[in-house]
C-alpha positions in Angstrom: 66.0 155.4 90.8 65.8 152.0 92.0 65.4 148.6 89.9 64.4 145.3 90.6 67.0 142.7 89.0 64.9 139.5 88.2 66.6 136.1 87.9 67.3 135.9 84.0 66.3 132.5 82.1 69.9 130.9 81.6 68.3 128.2 79.1 68.4 125.7 81.5 65.8 122.8 81.6 64.9 123.3 85.0 61.9 125.7 86.0 64.0 126.6 89.3 67.7 127.4 90.3 69.6 127.3 93.5 71.3 130.2 95.1 74.7 129.1 95.8 76.2 132.4 97.4 75.9 136.4 96.8 79.3 137.6 95.8 78.2 141.4 96.5 77.1 142.9 99.8 74.3 145.4 100.5 75.8 148.9 100.1 78.4 148.1 97.4 78.7 149.5 94.0 78.6 147.5 91.3 79.3 147.8 87.6 77.4 146.4 84.7 78.5 142.8 83.9 79.8 142.2 87.5 78.9 139.0 88.7 76.4 139.4 91.6 75.6 136.0 92.7 76.4 132.0 91.9 73.6 129.7 91.3 73.2 126.2 90.7 71.0 124.6 87.7 70.9 120.7 87.2 74.4 120.7 85.2 76.3 123.5 86.6 77.4 126.2 88.9 77.2 129.6 87.1 77.3 133.6 87.9 74.2 135.7 87.4 75.8 139.2 86.4 74.3 143.1 86.7 72.9 144.6 83.8 73.5 147.9 85.2 75.8 150.0 87.4 74.8 151.3 90.6 74.3 150.1 94.2 73.0 147.1 95.9 70.2 148.1 98.0 68.5 145.1 99.0 68.8 141.4 98.3 65.8 139.4 98.0 67.0 135.8 98.2 69.5 133.5 99.9 72.1 131.4 99.9 69.9 127.9 99.2 66.9 129.4 98.2 65.3 128.0 95.1 64.4 130.9 92.6 62.2 130.8 89.7 63.2 132.6 86.6 61.5 135.9 86.7 61.6 136.4 90.2 63.0 139.2 91.8 66.3 138.7 93.3 67.8 142.1 94.2 66.9 145.8 93.9 69.8 148.2 92.9 70.0 152.1 93.0 70.9 153.6 89.6 73.4 156.0 90.0 72.9 159.0 87.8 76.0 160.7 86.0 
């Protein structure tokens, strides 16, 4: 089953954040809690973690893109056990 990963609300004053870099590649297996990407806010660079385990299928935003909270950033294929 594929699920969309959305940009979480990181409790910043900014309405948008900037993608710095992806820490995983399409096709890579990921674990719950694993950092997926780094983003930059008005005050800091921070990591966005995966809330599920699976395989990264698609990346919807690229480095230097500005992303709003709630925007789809990636698609993960959840691996059933």
